C-alpha positions, 0 to 999 in steps of 0.5 A: 330286919325281916318282913312278916305278913299280917292278915287282918279281917273285920269280924262284926265290931272286932278286928282280928288278925294273925301273922302268917309266918309265926304260929301263935301270933294272933290278936283281936281289937276294937279297931284296925289301928289297935290291932296292928299295934297289938300284932306288932307287940305280940310278934316281938314278944313271940320272936324274943321267946323263940330266940330265948328258947333257941339260945337255951338249947346250946 
């Protein structure tokens, strides 16, 4: 299992965040809890997409 770094900040009424190690994984949500959940889902989707791209090259 890999570890990733989530950078999160509150910006007004919104929470914004991104995964430091994976470009393109960034989200915003009205609560911190929702943001963390959305970041996990988005990261998993991006890793699956990247894995699919890598296997289609062989």
